[in-house]
C-alpha positions as CSV (number, residue, x, y, z in Angstrom):
1,X,11.3,18.5,20.5
2,X,12.0,14.9,21.7
3,X,10.4,13.1,18.9
4,X,10.6,14.6,15.4
5,X,9.3,12.9,12.5
6,X,10.0,13.2,8.7
7,X,8.4,11.9,5.7
8,X,10.3,10.9,2.5
9,X,9.1,11.2,-0.9
10,X,7.0,14.1,-0.6
11,X,7.7,15.3,-4.2
12,X,4.4,13.3,-4.8
13,X,2.8,16.2,-3.2
14,X,1.6,19.4,-4.8
15,X,2.2,22.7,-2.9
16,X,-1.2,24.2,-1.9
17,X,-2.6,27.2,-3.7
18,X,0.5,27.9,-5.5
19,X,0.5,25.0,-7.8
20,X,-2.2,23.8,-9.9
21,X,-2.1,20.1,-10.6
22,X,-3.9,17.5,-12.5
23,X,-4.8,15.8,-9.2
24,X,-6.6,19.0,-8.1
25,X,-8.5,19.2,-11.3
26,X,-9.4,15.6,-11.0
27,X,-10.5,16.1,-7.4
28,X,-12.6,19.1,-8.3
29,X,-14.3,17.2,-11.3
30,X,-15.0,14.2,-9.0
31,X,-16.4,16.6,-6.3
32,X,-18.8,18.2,-8.6
33,X,-20.0,14.8,-9.8
34,X,-19.8,13.0,-6.5
35,X,-18.4,10.0,-8.4
36,X,-14.9,9.2,-7.0
37,X,-14.5,6.5,-4.4
38,X,-10.7,7.2,-4.0
39,X,-9.9,3.8,-2.3
40,X,-11.6,1.7,-5.1
41,X,-10.0,3.4,-8.1
42,X,-8.5,0.6,-10.6
43,X,-4.9,0.6,-11.1
44,X,-5.6,1.6,-14.8
45,X,-7.3,4.8,-13.5
46,X,-4.2,5.6,-11.3
47,X,-1.9,5.3,-14.2
48,X,-4.1,7.7,-16.3
49,X,-4.4,10.4,-13.5
50,X,-0.7,10.1,-12.1
51,X,2.6,10.7,-13.9
52,X,5.0,7.6,-14.0
53,X,7.1,9.0,-10.8
54,X,3.9,9.9,-9.0
55,X,2.2,6.4,-9.7
56,X,5.4,4.6,-8.8
57,X,5.8,6.4,-5.4
58,X,2.0,6.8,-4.3
59,X,0.6,3.4,-5.8
60,X,3.7,1.1,-5.7
61,X,5.5,2.6,-2.5
62,X,8.6,3.5,-4.4
63,X,11.3,6.1,-3.3
64,X,12.3,9.3,-5.0
65,X,16.1,10.1,-4.9
66,X,17.2,12.3,-2.2
67,X,17.5,15.9,-3.0
68,X,15.6,15.6,-6.2
69,X,12.4,17.3,-5.0
70,X,11.7,21.0,-5.8
71,X,9.6,20.9,-2.5
72,X,12.7,20.2,-0.4
73,X,13.4,24.0,-0.6
74,X,9.9,25.3,-0.8
75,X,9.3,28.2,1.8
76,X,5.9,29.5,0.7
77,X,3.0,29.4,3.4
78,X,0.3,26.9,2.7
79,X,-0.7,23.4,2.7
80,X,1.0,20.2,1.1
81,X,-1.7,18.2,-0.9
82,X,-1.7,14.6,-1.9
83,X,-1.0,14.3,-5.6
84,X,-3.3,11.5,-5.9
85,X,-6.5,13.2,-4.5
86,X,-5.8,16.8,-3.7
87,X,-6.4,16.1,0.2
88,X,-4.4,18.8,2.4
89,X,-1.9,16.5,4.4
90,X,0.8,18.9,5.8
91,X,0.8,22.6,6.8
92,X,4.0,24.6,5.7
93,X,4.0,25.5,9.5
94,X,5.2,21.8,10.2
95,X,7.7,21.7,7.9
96,X,11.4,21.6,8.8
97,X,14.8,20.8,7.3
98,X,15.9,17.6,8.3
99,X,18.9,17.6,6.0
100,X,18.0,14.2,4.5
101,X,17.1,15.4,1.2
102,X,13.2,14.9,1.4
103,X,10.9,17.4,2.3
104,X,9.9,16.7,6.2
105,X,7.2,17.6,8.6
106,X,6.8,17.2,12.3
107,X,3.0,17.0,12.2
108,X,0.4,16.1,9.8
109,X,-2.9,18.0,9.5
110,X,-5.6,16.2,11.7
111,X,-7.1,13.1,9.9
112,X,-5.3,13.4,7.0
113,X,-2.8,10.4,7.4
114,X,-3.0,6.8,8.3
115,X,-0.1,4.8,9.4
116,X,1.0,1.1,9.3
117,X,4.0,-0.7,10.1
118,X,6.4,-1.7,7.1
119,X,8.7,-4.6,7.2
120,X,10.2,-4.6,3.8
121,X,13.7,-3.7,5.0
122,X,13.2,-6.5,8.0
123,X,13.4,-3.4,10.3
124,X,9.9,-2.1,11.3
125,X,9.2,1.5,10.1
126,X,6.2,3.6,10.2
127,X,4.6,4.3,6.8
128,X,2.2,7.2,6.3
129,X,-0.5,7.1,3.9
130,X,-3.1,9.5,2.4
131,X,-6.5,8.9,4.4
132,X,-8.5,9.5,1.3
133,X,-6.9,7.7,-1.4
134,X,-4.3,5.5,0.2
135,X,-1.5,7.1,-1.5
136,X,1.9,6.4,0.0
137,X,3.6,9.4,1.5
138,X,6.7,8.3,3.1
139,X,7.9,7.3,6.5
140,X,8.2,8.7,9.7
141,X,11.2,8.2,12.0
142,X,12.2,9.1,15.5
143,X,15.2,11.2,15.9
């Protein structure tokens, strides 16, 4: 493959049917009431819904330490979901070992992620975000 991408910080994602998360419960509750406009949730609500590390990565675009995610070695079949709103983002079929210390995927599910250019380190990088809630998922790199 001439272009492979990898996303950092995917420990903010919950692994499909294998893991029940607070985000999934919140998404189920919101779906039942039709009440959540994910893009407009106030910061205080995100702090209530997410743990401190999830909030730092998803809402403040932080970085988790390399090799710290349990999902780095995850091998089960299924989908990886956004920890903020439970939207399926990646299939386990698209996961590969980038040897970077972060769970890595070569393709996102159709319509699941959006991108924008990030210049925070003065070098342009492509940043991925969940299309439903805008939660930061990491960066994509050519290699």
